[in-house]
PDB file of N, CA, C, O and CB in Angstrom:
ATOM      1  N   MET A   1       9.765 -28.221 -10.898  1.00  0.00           N
ATOM      2  CA  MET A   1       8.464 -27.467 -10.853  1.00  0.00           C
ATOM      3  C   MET A   1       7.377 -28.491 -10.923  1.00  0.00           C
ATOM      4  O   MET A   1       7.403 -29.466 -11.674  1.00  0.00           O
ATOM      5  CB  MET A   1       8.316 -26.403 -12.044  1.00  0.00           C
ATOM      6  N   THR A   2       6.437 -28.203 -10.099  1.00  0.00           N
ATOM      7  CA  THR A   2       5.292 -29.320  -9.996  1.00  0.00           C
ATOM      8  C   THR A   2       3.998 -28.374 -10.632  1.00  0.00           C
ATOM      9  O   THR A   2       3.799 -27.160 -10.610  1.00  0.00           O
ATOM     10  CB  THR A   2       4.984 -29.963  -8.119  1.00  0.00           C
ATOM     11  N   TYR A   3       3.189 -29.562 -11.230  1.00  0.00           N
ATOM     12  CA  TYR A   3       2.015 -29.084 -11.956  1.00  0.00           C
ATOM     13  C   TYR A   3       0.786 -29.473 -11.099  1.00  0.00           C
ATOM     14  O   TYR A   3      -0.284 -29.342 -11.694  1.00  0.00           O
ATOM     15  CB  TYR A   3       1.940 -29.707 -13.440  1.00  0.00           C
ATOM     16  N   GLU A   4       0.724 -29.876  -9.963  1.00  0.00           N
ATOM     17  CA  GLU A   4      -0.336 -30.366  -9.119  1.00  0.00           C
ATOM     18  C   GLU A   4      -1.338 -29.330  -8.967  1.00  0.00           C
ATOM     19  O   GLU A   4      -2.506 -29.713  -9.040  1.00  0.00           O
ATOM     20  CB  GLU A   4       0.156 -30.806  -7.795  1.00  0.00           C
ATOM     21  N   ASN A   5      -1.099 -27.958  -8.748  1.00  0.00           N
ATOM     22  CA  ASN A   5      -2.117 -26.807  -8.784  1.00  0.00           C
ATOM     23  C   ASN A   5      -2.406 -26.246  -9.827  1.00  0.00           C
ATOM     24  O   ASN A   5      -3.044 -25.195  -9.748  1.00  0.00           O
ATOM     25  CB  ASN A   5      -1.851 -25.844  -8.103  1.00  0.00           C
ATOM     26  N   HIS A   6      -1.993 -26.820 -11.249  1.00  0.00           N
ATOM     27  CA  HIS A   6      -2.284 -26.166 -12.375  1.00  0.00           C
ATOM     28  C   HIS A   6      -3.885 -26.089 -12.628  1.00  0.00           C
ATOM     29  O   HIS A   6      -4.625 -26.958 -12.166  1.00  0.00           O
ATOM     30  CB  HIS A   6      -1.537 -26.844 -13.475  1.00  0.00           C
ATOM     31  N   GLU A   7      -4.338 -25.082 -13.331  1.00  0.00           N
ATOM     32  CA  GLU A   7      -5.575 -24.950 -13.708  1.00  0.00           C
ATOM     33  C   GLU A   7      -5.663 -24.378 -15.047  1.00  0.00           C
ATOM     34  O   GLU A   7      -5.054 -23.327 -15.245  1.00  0.00           O
ATOM     35  CB  GLU A   7      -6.252 -24.238 -12.792  1.00  0.00           C
ATOM     36  N   CYS A   8      -6.383 -24.952 -16.074  1.00  0.00           N
ATOM     37  CA  CYS A   8      -6.347 -24.585 -17.575  1.00  0.00           C
ATOM     38  C   CYS A   8      -6.794 -23.244 -17.421  1.00  0.00           C
ATOM     39  O   CYS A   8      -7.376 -22.903 -16.391  1.00  0.00           O
ATOM     40  CB  CYS A   8      -7.290 -25.490 -18.635  1.00  0.00           C
ATOM     41  N   ASN A   9      -6.548 -22.361 -18.465  1.00  0.00           N
ATOM     42  CA  ASN A   9      -6.960 -21.045 -18.916  1.00  0.00           C
ATOM     43  C   ASN A   9      -6.717 -20.090 -17.686  1.00  0.00           C
ATOM     44  O   ASN A   9      -7.328 -19.023 -17.625  1.00  0.00           O
ATOM     45  CB  ASN A   9      -8.519 -21.046 -19.422  1.00  0.00           C
ATOM     46  N   LYS A  10      -5.828 -20.469 -16.710  1.00  0.00           N
ATOM     47  CA  LYS A  10      -5.463 -19.504 -15.835  1.00  0.00           C
ATOM     48  C   LYS A  10      -3.846 -19.302 -15.534  1.00  0.00           C
ATOM     49  O   LYS A  10      -3.053 -20.217 -15.756  1.00  0.00           O
ATOM     50  CB  LYS A  10      -6.197 -19.826 -14.636  1.00  0.00           C
ATOM     51  N   LEU A  11      -3.484 -18.186 -15.076  1.00  0.00           N
ATOM     52  CA  LEU A  11      -2.262 -17.872 -15.049  1.00  0.00           C
ATOM     53  C   LEU A  11      -1.977 -17.905 -13.466  1.00  0.00           C
ATOM     54  O   LEU A  11      -2.943 -17.682 -12.736  1.00  0.00           O
ATOM     55  CB  LEU A  11      -2.011 -16.553 -15.815  1.00  0.00           C
ATOM     56  N   PHE A  12      -0.617 -18.187 -12.828  1.00  0.00           N
ATOM     57  CA  PHE A  12      -0.172 -18.185 -11.731  1.00  0.00           C
ATOM     58  C   PHE A  12       0.297 -16.765 -11.379  1.00  0.00           C
ATOM     59  O   PHE A  12       1.231 -16.243 -11.989  1.00  0.00           O
ATOM     60  CB  PHE A  12       0.735 -19.160 -11.666  1.00  0.00           C
ATOM     61  N   CYS A  13      -0.389 -16.126 -10.351  1.00  0.00           N
ATOM     62  CA  CYS A  13       0.113 -14.798 -10.008  1.00  0.00           C
ATOM     63  C   CYS A  13       1.400 -15.038  -8.847  1.00  0.00           C
ATOM     64  O   CYS A  13       1.400 -15.879  -7.948  1.00  0.00           O
ATOM     65  CB  CYS A  13      -1.245 -13.833  -9.376  1.00  0.00           C
ATOM     66  N   ALA A  14       2.360 -14.147  -9.125  1.00  0.00           N
ATOM     67  CA  ALA A  14       3.740 -14.264  -8.298  1.00  0.00           C
ATOM     68  C   ALA A  14       3.372 -13.439  -6.966  1.00  0.00           C
ATOM     69  O   ALA A  14       4.082 -13.539  -5.965  1.00  0.00           O
ATOM     70  CB  ALA A  14       5.212 -13.527  -9.187  1.00  0.00           C
ATOM     71  N   ILE A  15       2.161 -12.569  -6.999  1.00  0.00           N
ATOM     72  CA  ILE A  15       2.202 -11.608  -5.759  1.00  0.00           C
ATOM     73  C   ILE A  15       1.397 -12.502  -4.676  1.00  0.00           C
ATOM     74  O   ILE A  15       1.823 -12.708  -3.539  1.00  0.00           O
ATOM     75  CB  ILE A  15       1.406  -9.971  -6.070  1.00  0.00           C
ATOM     76  N   CYS A  16       0.125 -13.026  -5.203  1.00  0.00           N
ATOM     77  CA  CYS A  16      -0.834 -13.497  -4.218  1.00  0.00           C
ATOM     78  C   CYS A  16      -0.682 -15.052  -4.143  1.00  0.00           C
ATOM     79  O   CYS A  16      -1.315 -15.674  -3.290  1.00  0.00           O
ATOM     80  CB  CYS A  16      -2.332 -13.052  -4.609  1.00  0.00           C
ATOM     81  N   LYS A  17       0.214 -15.738  -5.095  1.00  0.00           N
ATOM     82  CA  LYS A  17       0.570 -17.054  -5.107  1.00  0.00           C
ATOM     83  C   LYS A  17      -0.577 -18.079  -5.450  1.00  0.00           C
ATOM     84  O   LYS A  17      -0.639 -19.247  -5.065  1.00  0.00           O
ATOM     85  CB  LYS A  17       1.137 -17.326  -3.835  1.00  0.00           C
ATOM     86  N   GLN A  18      -1.559 -17.339  -6.332  1.00  0.00           N
ATOM     87  CA  GLN A  18      -2.872 -18.216  -6.556  1.00  0.00           C
ATOM     88  C   GLN A  18      -2.936 -18.269  -8.063  1.00  0.00           C
ATOM     89  O   GLN A  18      -2.335 -17.421  -8.722  1.00  0.00           O
ATOM     90  CB  GLN A  18      -4.346 -17.541  -5.877  1.00  0.00           C
ATOM     91  N   ASN A  19      -3.549 -19.106  -8.567  1.00  0.00           N
ATOM     92  CA  ASN A  19      -4.262 -19.075 -10.058  1.00  0.00           C
ATOM     93  C   ASN A  19      -5.214 -18.188 -10.078  1.00  0.00           C
ATOM     94  O   ASN A  19      -6.150 -18.206  -9.279  1.00  0.00           O
ATOM     95  CB  ASN A  19      -4.924 -20.355 -10.542  1.00  0.00           C
ATOM     96  N   ARG A  20      -5.043 -17.182 -11.144  1.00  0.00           N
ATOM     97  CA  ARG A  20      -6.089 -16.136 -11.547  1.00  0.00           C
ATOM     98  C   ARG A  20      -6.576 -16.274 -12.849  1.00  0.00           C
ATOM     99  O   ARG A  20      -5.937 -16.920 -13.679  1.00  0.00           O
ATOM    100  CB  ARG A  20      -5.594 -14.789 -11.453  1.00  0.00           C
ATOM    101  N   ASP A  21      -7.681 -15.715 -13.128  1.00  0.00           N
ATOM    102  CA  ASP A  21      -8.145 -15.633 -14.440  1.00  0.00           C
ATOM    103  C   ASP A  21      -7.424 -14.644 -15.141  1.00  0.00           C
ATOM    104  O   ASP A  21      -7.139 -13.608 -14.541  1.00  0.00           O
ATOM    105  CB  ASP A  21      -9.520 -15.380 -14.504  1.00  0.00           C
ATOM    106  N   VAL A  22      -7.003 -14.833 -16.593  1.00  0.00           N
ATOM    107  CA  VAL A  22      -6.346 -13.898 -17.380  1.00  0.00           C
ATOM    108  C   VAL A  22      -7.136 -12.321 -17.254  1.00  0.00           C
ATOM    109  O   VAL A  22      -8.327 -12.118 -17.493  1.00  0.00           O
ATOM    110  CB  VAL A  22      -6.337 -14.535 -18.930  1.00  0.00           C
ATOM    111  N   GLY A  23      -6.325 -11.499 -16.903  1.00  0.00           N
ATOM    112  CA  GLY A  23      -6.755 -10.093 -17.035  1.00  0.00           C
ATOM    113  C   GLY A  23      -7.004  -9.671 -15.512  1.00  0.00           C
ATOM    114  O   GLY A  23      -7.287  -8.482 -15.362  1.00  0.00           O
ATOM    115  N   ILE A  24      -6.945 -10.423 -14.411  1.00  0.00           N
ATOM    116  CA  ILE A  24      -7.091 -10.140 -13.386  1.00  0.00           C
ATOM    117  C   ILE A  24      -5.708  -9.936 -12.556  1.00  0.00           C
ATOM    118  O   ILE A  24      -5.025 -10.913 -12.248  1.00  0.00           O
ATOM    119  CB  ILE A  24      -7.937 -10.986 -13.007  1.00  0.00           C
ATOM    120  N   LEU A  25      -5.382  -8.777 -12.258  1.00  0.00           N
ATOM    121  CA  LEU A  25      -4.141  -8.408 -11.858  1.00  0.00           C
ATOM    122  C   LEU A  25      -3.939  -8.149 -10.260  1.00  0.00           C
ATOM    123  O   LEU A  25      -4.770  -7.463  -9.664  1.00  0.00           O
ATOM    124  CB  LEU A  25      -3.829  -7.229 -12.639  1.00  0.00           C
ATOM    125  N   CYS A  26      -3.076  -8.582  -9.732  1.00  0.00           N
ATOM    126  CA  CYS A  26      -2.906  -8.301  -8.132  1.00  0.00           C
ATOM    127  C   CYS A  26      -1.695  -7.138  -8.176  1.00  0.00           C
ATOM    128  O   CYS A  26      -0.739  -7.155  -8.952  1.00  0.00           O
ATOM    129  CB  CYS A  26      -2.373  -9.905  -7.115  1.00  0.00           C
ATOM    130  N   TYR A  27      -1.974  -6.115  -7.143  1.00  0.00           N
ATOM    131  CA  TYR A  27      -1.080  -5.205  -7.112  1.00  0.00           C
ATOM    132  C   TYR A  27      -0.374  -4.943  -5.810  1.00  0.00           C
ATOM    133  O   TYR A  27       0.715  -4.383  -5.683  1.00  0.00           O
ATOM    134  CB  TYR A  27      -1.639  -4.164  -7.561  1.00  0.00           C
ATOM    135  N   MET A  28      -1.145  -5.426  -4.858  1.00  0.00           N
ATOM    136  CA  MET A  28      -0.635  -5.492  -3.382  1.00  0.00           C
ATOM    137  C   MET A  28      -0.351  -7.029  -2.853  1.00  0.00           C
ATOM    138  O   MET A  28      -1.103  -7.996  -2.968  1.00  0.00           O
ATOM    139  CB  MET A  28      -1.800  -4.785  -2.383  1.00  0.00           C
ATOM    140  N   ARG A  29       0.828  -6.979  -2.298  1.00  0.00           N
ATOM    141  CA  ARG A  29       0.932  -8.400  -1.412  1.00  0.00           C
ATOM    142  C   ARG A  29      -0.070  -8.559  -0.491  1.00  0.00           C
ATOM    143  O   ARG A  29      -0.446  -7.562   0.125  1.00  0.00           O
ATOM    144  CB  ARG A  29       2.213  -8.548  -0.567  1.00  0.00           C
ATOM    145  N   PRO A  30      -0.658  -9.807  -0.247  1.00  0.00           N
ATOM    146  CA  PRO A  30      -1.367  -9.757   1.168  1.00  0.00           C
ATOM    147  C   PRO A  30      -0.468  -9.737   2.403  1.00  0.00           C
ATOM    148  O   PRO A  30       0.708 -10.103   2.419  1.00  0.00           O
ATOM    149  CB  PRO A  30      -2.275 -10.992   1.338  1.00  0.00           C
ATOM    150  N   LEU A  31      -1.210  -9.236   3.497  1.00  0.00           N
ATOM    151  CA  LEU A  31      -0.427  -8.910   4.656  1.00  0.00           C
ATOM    152  C   LEU A  31       0.186 -10.460   5.177  1.00  0.00           C
ATOM    153  O   LEU A  31      -0.249 -11.568   4.862  1.00  0.00           O
ATOM    154  CB  LEU A  31      -1.459  -8.064   5.855  1.00  0.00           C
ATOM    155  N   MET A  32       1.172 -10.176   5.946  1.00  0.00           N
ATOM    156  CA  MET A  32       1.812 -11.430   6.265  1.00  0.00           C
ATOM    157  C   MET A  32       1.171 -11.907   7.742  1.00  0.00           C
ATOM    158  O   MET A  32       0.850 -11.058   8.574  1.00  0.00           O
ATOM    159  CB  MET A  32       3.513 -11.215   6.294  1.00  0.00           C
ATOM    160  N   ASP A  33       1.043 -13.080   7.944  1.00  0.00           N
ATOM    161  CA  ASP A  33       0.379 -13.519   9.456  1.00  0.00           C
ATOM    162  C   ASP A  33       1.218 -13.277  10.739  1.00  0.00           C
ATOM    163  O   ASP A  33       0.805 -13.218  11.897  1.00  0.00           O
ATOM    164  CB  ASP A  33       0.089 -15.136   9.500  1.00  0.00           C
ATOM    165  N   ALA A  34       2.575 -13.140  10.246  1.00  0.00           N
ATOM    166  CA  ALA A  34       3.525 -12.907  11.483  1.00  0.00           C
ATOM    167  C   ALA A  34       4.179 -11.647  11.281  1.00  0.00           C
ATOM    168  O   ALA A  34       4.399 -11.251  10.137  1.00  0.00           O
ATOM    169  CB  ALA A  34       4.647 -14.039  11.687  1.00  0.00           C
ATOM    170  N   LEU A  35       4.507 -10.984  12.291  1.00  0.00           N
ATOM    171  CA  LEU A  35       5.183  -9.921  12.340  1.00  0.00           C
ATOM    172  C   LEU A  35       6.809 -10.022  11.687  1.00  0.00           C
ATOM    173  O   LEU A  35       7.538 -10.927  12.092  1.00  0.00           O
ATOM    174  CB  LEU A  35       5.091  -9.565  13.768  1.00  0.00           C
ATOM    175  N   PRO A  36       7.218  -9.211  10.842  1.00  0.00           N
ATOM    176  CA  PRO A  36       8.650  -9.454  10.494  1.00  0.00           C
ATOM    177  C   PRO A  36       9.799  -9.546  11.440  1.00  0.00           C
ATOM    178  O   PRO A  36      10.758 -10.282  11.208  1.00  0.00           O
ATOM    179  CB  PRO A  36       8.994  -8.519   9.699  1.00  0.00           C
ATOM    180  N   PHE A  37       9.691  -8.696  12.654  1.00  0.00           N
ATOM    181  CA  PHE A  37      10.686  -8.951  13.691  1.00  0.00           C
ATOM    182  C   PHE A  37       9.783  -9.570  15.004  1.00  0.00           C
ATOM    183  O   PHE A  37       9.136  -8.864  15.778  1.00  0.00           O
ATOM    184  CB  PHE A  37      11.561  -7.455  14.063  1.00  0.00           C
ATOM    185  N   ALA A  38       9.878 -10.820  15.060  1.00  0.00           N
ATOM    186  CA  ALA A  38       8.999 -11.216  16.213  1.00  0.00           C
ATOM    187  C   ALA A  38       9.482 -10.953  17.525  1.00  0.00           C
ATOM    188  O   ALA A  38       8.645 -11.030  18.424  1.00  0.00           O
ATOM    189  CB  ALA A  38       8.720 -12.581  16.182  1.00  0.00           C
ATOM    190  N   GLY A  39      10.674 -10.652  17.837  1.00  0.00           N
ATOM    191  CA  GLY A  39      11.119 -10.526  19.040  1.00  0.00           C
ATOM    192  C   GLY A  39      11.177  -8.988  19.320  1.00  0.00           C
ATOM    193  O   GLY A  39      11.203  -8.585  20.483  1.00  0.00           O
ATOM    194  N   ASP A  40      11.197  -8.171  18.310  1.00  0.00           N
ATOM    195  CA  ASP A  40      11.226  -6.685  18.545  1.00  0.00           C
ATOM    196  C   ASP A  40       9.808  -5.997  18.724  1.00  0.00           C
ATOM    197  O   ASP A  40       8.816  -6.579  18.285  1.00  0.00           O
ATOM    198  CB  ASP A  40      11.949  -6.016  17.341  1.00  0.00           C
ATOM    199  N   LYS A  41       9.699  -4.839  19.324  1.00  0.00           N
ATOM    200  CA  LYS A  41       8.441  -4.035  19.340  1.00  0.00           C
ATOM    201  C   LYS A  41       8.395  -3.300  18.228  1.00  0.00           C
ATOM    202  O   LYS A  41       9.456  -2.896  17.751  1.00  0.00           O
ATOM    203  CB  LYS A  41       8.279  -3.160  20.468  1.00  0.00           C
ATOM    204  N   LEU A  42       7.218  -3.008  17.642  1.00  0.00           N
ATOM    205  CA  LEU A  42       7.111  -2.320  16.452  1.00  0.00           C
ATOM    206  C   LEU A  42       6.220  -1.199  16.740  1.00  0.00           C
ATOM    207  O   LEU A  42       5.278  -1.366  17.514  1.00  0.00           O
ATOM    208  CB  LEU A  42       6.639  -3.171  15.334  1.00  0.00           C
ATOM    209  N   LEU A  43       6.456   0.039  16.128  1.00  0.00           N
ATOM    210  CA  LEU A  43       5.546   1.217  16.201  1.00  0.00           C
ATOM    211  C   LEU A  43       4.951   1.469  14.736  1.00  0.00           C
ATOM    212  O   LEU A  43       5.804   1.657  13.868  1.00  0.00           O
ATOM    213  CB  LEU A  43       6.368   2.553  16.761  1.00  0.00           C
ATOM    214  N   TYR A  44       3.872   1.493  14.414  1.00  0.00           N
ATOM    215  CA  TYR A  44       3.294   1.974  13.072  1.00  0.00           C
ATOM    216  C   TYR A  44       2.736   3.204  13.336  1.00  0.00           C
ATOM    217  O   TYR A  44       1.934   3.310  14.264  1.00  0.00           O
ATOM    218  CB  TYR A  44       2.232   1.056  12.426  1.00  0.00           C
ATOM    219  N   VAL A  45       3.128   4.421  12.462  1.00  0.00           N
ATOM    220  CA  VAL A  45       2.653   5.620  12.470  1.00  0.00           C
ATOM    221  C   VAL A  45       2.099   5.977  11.031  1.00  0.00           C
ATOM    222  O   VAL A  45       2.743   5.829   9.993  1.00  0.00           O
ATOM    223  CB  VAL A  45       3.689   6.509  12.964  1.00  0.00           C
ATOM    224  N   PHE A  46       0.785   6.478  11.125  1.00  0.00           N
ATOM    225  CA  PHE A  46       0.010   6.891   9.943  1.00  0.00           C
ATOM    226  C   PHE A  46      -0.220   8.386   9.869  1.00  0.00           C
ATOM    227  O   PHE A  46      -0.611   8.964  10.883  1.00  0.00           O
ATOM    228  CB  PHE A  46      -1.317   6.193   9.931  1.00  0.00           C
ATOM    229  N   TYR A  47      -0.013   9.041   8.775  1.00  0.00           N
ATOM    230  CA  TYR A  47      -0.340  10.407   8.894  1.00  0.00           C
ATOM    231  C   TYR A  47      -0.825  10.925   7.747  1.00  0.00           C
ATOM    232  O   TYR A  47      -0.375  10.435   6.711  1.00  0.00           O
ATOM    233  CB  TYR A  47       0.686  11.154   9.295  1.00  0.00           C
ATOM    234  N   ASP A  48      -1.838  12.020   7.635  1.00  0.00           N
ATOM    235  CA  ASP A  48      -2.469  12.654   6.493  1.00  0.00           C
ATOM    236  C   ASP A  48      -2.311  14.108   6.667  1.00  0.00           C
ATOM    237  O   ASP A  48      -2.398  14.579   7.801  1.00  0.00           O
ATOM    238  CB  ASP A  48      -3.944  12.268   6.342  1.00  0.00           C
ATOM    239  N   PHE A  49      -2.077  14.901   5.596  1.00  0.00           N
ATOM    240  CA  PHE A  49      -2.065  16.413   5.780  1.00  0.00           C
ATOM    241  C   PHE A  49      -3.133  16.681   4.655  1.00  0.00           C
ATOM    242  O   PHE A  49      -3.155  16.106   3.567  1.00  0.00           O
ATOM    243  CB  PHE A  49      -0.460  17.234   5.550  1.00  0.00           C
ATOM    244  N   GLU A  50      -4.051  17.684   5.105  1.00  0.00           N
ATOM    245  CA  GLU A  50      -4.994  18.154   4.084  1.00  0.00           C
ATOM    246  C   GLU A  50      -4.532  19.572   3.809  1.00  0.00           C
ATOM    247  O   GLU A  50      -4.233  20.285   4.766  1.00  0.00           O
ATOM    248  CB  GLU A  50      -6.548  18.081   4.558  1.00  0.00           C
ATOM    249  N   THR A  51      -4.454  20.018   2.602  1.00  0.00           N
ATOM    250  CA  THR A  51      -3.822  21.360   2.461  1.00  0.00           C
ATOM    251  C   THR A  51      -4.550  22.092   1.413  1.00  0.00           C
ATOM    252  O   THR A  51      -5.191  21.493   0.549  1.00  0.00           O
ATOM    253  CB  THR A  51      -2.308  21.280   2.108  1.00  0.00           C
ATOM    254  N   THR A  52      -4.472  23.304   1.465  1.00  0.00           N
ATOM    255  CA  THR A  52      -5.084  24.428   0.561  1.00  0.00           C
ATOM    256  C   THR A  52      -3.850  24.961  -0.351  1.00  0.00           C
ATOM    257  O   THR A  52      -2.713  24.971   0.121  1.00  0.00           O
ATOM    258  CB  THR A  52      -5.783  25.754   1.541  1.00  0.00           C
ATOM    259  N   GLN A  53      -4.101  25.384  -1.615  1.00  0.00           N
ATOM    260  CA  GLN A  53      -2.971  25.932  -2.327  1.00  0.00           C
ATOM    261  C   GLN A  53      -3.348  27.519  -2.944  1.00  0.00           C
ATOM    262  O   GLN A  53      -2.954  28.023  -3.995  1.00  0.00           O
ATOM    263  CB  GLN A  53      -2.587  24.823  -3.564  1.00  0.00           C
ATOM    264  N   ASN A  54      -4.245  28.094  -1.904  1.00  0.00           N
ATOM    265  CA  ASN A  54      -4.767  29.453  -2.033  1.00  0.00           C
ATOM    266  C   ASN A  54      -3.713  30.459  -2.196  1.00  0.00           C
ATOM    267  O   ASN A  54      -3.813  31.327  -3.064  1.00  0.00           O
ATOM    268  CB  ASN A  54      -5.579  29.809  -0.878  1.00  0.00           C
ATOM    269  N   MET A  55      -2.702  30.384  -1.400  1.00  0.00           N
ATOM    270  CA  MET A  55      -1.766  31.368  -1.185  1.00  0.00           C
ATOM    271  C   MET A  55      -0.731  31.433  -2.245  1.00  0.00           C
ATOM    272  O   MET A  55      -0.001  30.465  -2.453  1.00  0.00           O
ATOM    273  CB  MET A  55      -1.178  31.185   0.068  1.00  0.00           C
ATOM    274  N   ARG A  56      -0.637  32.529  -2.921  1.00  0.00           N
ATOM    275  CA  ARG A  56       0.482  32.704  -3.941  1.00  0.00           C
ATOM    276  C   ARG A  56       1.788  32.770  -3.494  1.00  0.00           C
ATOM    277  O   ARG A  56       1.968  33.628  -2.630  1.00  0.00           O
ATOM    278  CB  ARG A  56       0.326  33.834  -4.672  1.00  0.00           C
ATOM    279  N   TYR A  57       2.836  32.067  -3.850  1.00  0.00           N
ATOM    280  CA  TYR A  57       4.028  32.198  -3.380  1.00  0.00           C
ATOM    281  C   TYR A  57       4.974  32.786  -4.405  1.00  0.00           C
ATOM    282  O   TYR A  57       5.874  33.552  -4.061  1.00  0.00           O
ATOM    283  CB  TYR A  57       4.433  30.983  -2.897  1.00  0.00           C
ATOM    284  N   LEU A  58       4.788  32.459  -5.565  1.00  0.00           N
ATOM    285  CA  LEU A  58       5.609  33.200  -6.732  1.00  0.00           C
ATOM    286  C   LEU A  58       4.597  33.572  -8.052  1.00  0.00           C
ATOM    287  O   LEU A  58       3.428  33.193  -7.975  1.00  0.00           O
ATOM    288  CB  LEU A  58       6.938  32.100  -7.297  1.00  0.00           C
ATOM    289  N   ASP A  59       4.894  34.063  -8.851  1.00  0.00           N
ATOM    290  CA  ASP A  59       4.057  34.316  -9.975  1.00  0.00           C
ATOM    291  C   ASP A  59       3.304  33.024 -10.494  1.00  0.00           C
ATOM    292  O   ASP A  59       2.146  32.969 -10.908  1.00  0.00           O
ATOM    293  CB  ASP A  59       4.913  34.919 -11.074  1.00  0.00           C
ATOM    294  N   LYS A  60       4.177  32.046 -10.383  1.00  0.00           N
ATOM    295  CA  LYS A  60       3.648  30.713 -11.077  1.00  0.00           C
ATOM    296  C   LYS A  60       3.638  29.560 -10.053  1.00  0.00           C
ATOM    297  O   LYS A  60       3.581  28.399 -10.457  1.00  0.00           O
ATOM    298  CB  LYS A  60       4.616  30.260 -12.373  1.00  0.00           C
ATOM    299  N   ALA A  61       3.695  29.872  -8.636  1.00  0.00           N
ATOM    300  CA  ALA A  61       3.727  28.911  -7.607  1.00  0.00           C
ATOM    301  C   ALA A  61       2.889  29.183  -6.483  1.00  0.00           C
ATOM    302  O   ALA A  61       2.881  30.318  -6.008  1.00  0.00           O
ATOM    303  CB  ALA A  61       4.991  28.741  -7.166  1.00  0.00           C
ATOM    304  N   THR A  62       2.128  28.201  -5.967  1.00  0.00           N
ATOM    305  CA  THR A  62       1.458  28.562  -4.708  1.00  0.00           C
ATOM    306  C   THR A  62       2.181  27.665  -3.647  1.00  0.00           C
ATOM    307  O   THR A  62       3.012  26.781  -3.854  1.00  0.00           O
ATOM    308  CB  THR A  62      -0.193  28.308  -4.763  1.00  0.00           C
ATOM    309  N   LEU A  63       1.604  28.158  -2.327  1.00  0.00           N
ATOM    310  CA  LEU A  63       1.969  27.422  -1.354  1.00  0.00           C
ATOM    311  C   LEU A  63       0.989  26.627  -0.562  1.00  0.00           C
ATOM    312  O   LEU A  63      -0.131  27.043  -0.269  1.00  0.00           O
ATOM    313  CB  LEU A  63       2.596  28.158  -0.641  1.00  0.00           C
ATOM    314  N   ASN A  64       1.481  25.428  -0.220  1.00  0.00           N
ATOM    315  CA  ASN A  64       0.481  24.416   0.428  1.00  0.00           C
ATOM    316  C   ASN A  64       0.547  24.837   1.741  1.00  0.00           C
ATOM    317  O   ASN A  64       1.622  24.974   2.326  1.00  0.00           O
ATOM    318  CB  ASN A  64       0.810  22.822   0.292  1.00  0.00           C
ATOM    319  N   VAL A  65      -0.847  25.114   2.392  1.00  0.00           N
ATOM    320  CA  VAL A  65      -1.076  25.337   3.558  1.00  0.00           C
ATOM    321  C   VAL A  65      -1.914  24.486   4.299  1.00  0.00           C
ATOM    322  O   VAL A  65      -3.128  24.473   4.099  1.00  0.00           O
ATOM    323  CB  VAL A  65      -1.427  26.396   3.597  1.00  0.00           C
ATOM    324  N   PRO A  66      -1.304  23.689   5.238  1.00  0.00           N
ATOM    325  CA  PRO A  66      -2.109  22.685   5.942  1.00  0.00           C
ATOM    326  C   PRO A  66      -3.249  23.265   6.869  1.00  0.00           C
ATOM    327  O   PRO A  66      -3.065  24.246   7.591  1.00  0.00           O
ATOM    328  CB  PRO A  66      -1.170  21.833   6.779  1.00  0.00           C
ATOM    329  N   TYR A  67      -4.497  22.544   6.785  1.00  0.00           N
ATOM    330  CA  TYR A  67      -5.628  22.994   7.555  1.00  0.00           C
ATOM    331  C   TYR A  67      -6.079  21.880   8.328  1.00  0.00           C
ATOM    332  O   TYR A  67      -6.940  22.055   9.190  1.00  0.00           O
ATOM    333  CB  TYR A  67      -6.729  23.545   6.722  1.00  0.00           C
ATOM    334  N   LEU A  68      -5.625  20.837   8.127  1.00  0.00           N
ATOM    335  CA  LEU A  68      -5.917  19.665   8.895  1.00  0.00           C
ATOM    336  C   LEU A  68      -4.789  18.563   8.922  1.00  0.00           C
ATOM    337  O   LEU A  68      -4.323  18.183   7.848  1.00  0.00           O
ATOM    338  CB  LEU A  68      -7.167  19.085   8.359  1.00  0.00           C
ATOM    339  N   VAL A  69      -4.347  18.053  10.075  1.00  0.00           N
ATOM    340  CA  VAL A  69      -3.294  17.360   9.977  1.00  0.00           C
ATOM    341  C   VAL A  69      -3.671  15.961  10.942  1.00  0.00           C
ATOM    342  O   VAL A  69      -3.974  16.159  12.119  1.00  0.00           O
ATOM    343  CB  VAL A  69      -2.022  18.294  10.411  1.00  0.00           C
ATOM    344  N   CYS A  70      -3.648  14.876  10.530  1.00  0.00           N
ATOM    345  CA  CYS A  70      -4.428  13.698  11.281  1.00  0.00           C
ATOM    346  C   CYS A  70      -3.060  12.754  11.372  1.00  0.00           C
ATOM    347  O   CYS A  70      -2.245  12.682  10.453  1.00  0.00           O
ATOM    348  CB  CYS A  70      -5.961  12.899  10.290  1.00  0.00           C
ATOM    349  N   GLU A  71      -2.960  12.134  12.471  1.00  0.00           N
ATOM    350  CA  GLU A  71      -1.834  11.085  12.956  1.00  0.00           C
ATOM    351  C   GLU A  71      -2.464   9.957  13.858  1.00  0.00           C
ATOM    352  O   GLU A  71      -3.372  10.214  14.649  1.00  0.00           O
ATOM    353  CB  GLU A  71      -0.621  11.870  13.871  1.00  0.00           C
ATOM    354  N   GLN A  72      -2.016   8.883  13.724  1.00  0.00           N
ATOM    355  CA  GLN A  72      -2.515   7.782  14.307  1.00  0.00           C
ATOM    356  C   GLN A  72      -1.341   7.041  14.523  1.00  0.00           C
ATOM    357  O   GLN A  72      -0.453   7.092  13.672  1.00  0.00           O
ATOM    358  CB  GLN A  72      -3.545   7.095  13.552  1.00  0.00           C
ATOM    359  N   GLN A  73      -1.168   6.183  15.796  1.00  0.00           N
ATOM    360  CA  GLN A  73       0.129   5.324  16.007  1.00  0.00           C
ATOM    361  C   GLN A  73      -0.514   4.125  16.666  1.00  0.00           C
ATOM    362  O   GLN A  73      -1.554   4.278  17.307  1.00  0.00           O
ATOM    363  CB  GLN A  73       1.397   6.062  16.999  1.00  0.00           C
ATOM    364  N   PHE A  74       0.016   3.021  16.548  1.00  0.00           N
ATOM    365  CA  PHE A  74      -0.141   1.815  17.320  1.00  0.00           C
ATOM    366  C   PHE A  74       1.078   0.879  17.371  1.00  0.00           C
ATOM    367  O   PHE A  74       1.947   0.889  16.499  1.00  0.00           O
ATOM    368  CB  PHE A  74      -1.274   1.083  16.788  1.00  0.00           C
ATOM    369  N   CYS A  75       1.093  -0.005  18.541  1.00  0.00           N
ATOM    370  CA  CYS A  75       2.128  -0.857  18.578  1.00  0.00           C
ATOM    371  C   CYS A  75       1.650  -2.174  18.121  1.00  0.00           C
ATOM    372  O   CYS A  75       2.426  -3.129  18.068  1.00  0.00           O
ATOM    373  CB  CYS A  75       2.720  -0.893  19.878  1.00  0.00           C
TER     374      CYS A  75
END
């Protein structure tokens, strides 16, 4: 283990691989510069459903009724 990048009063974050102030937490890994499957074609699909819960299904349950559906895809 090397200490050449050590900074006093900072912790090394295993997620972003940088020294961070105490109390600063990283929750998401940074995006990779390269695609995970360089030779394969990838298709990304993002979607979102906006719903209402106004319709009563049972005495203690309601039904989610979509009123807006959004989808986007790219390669």
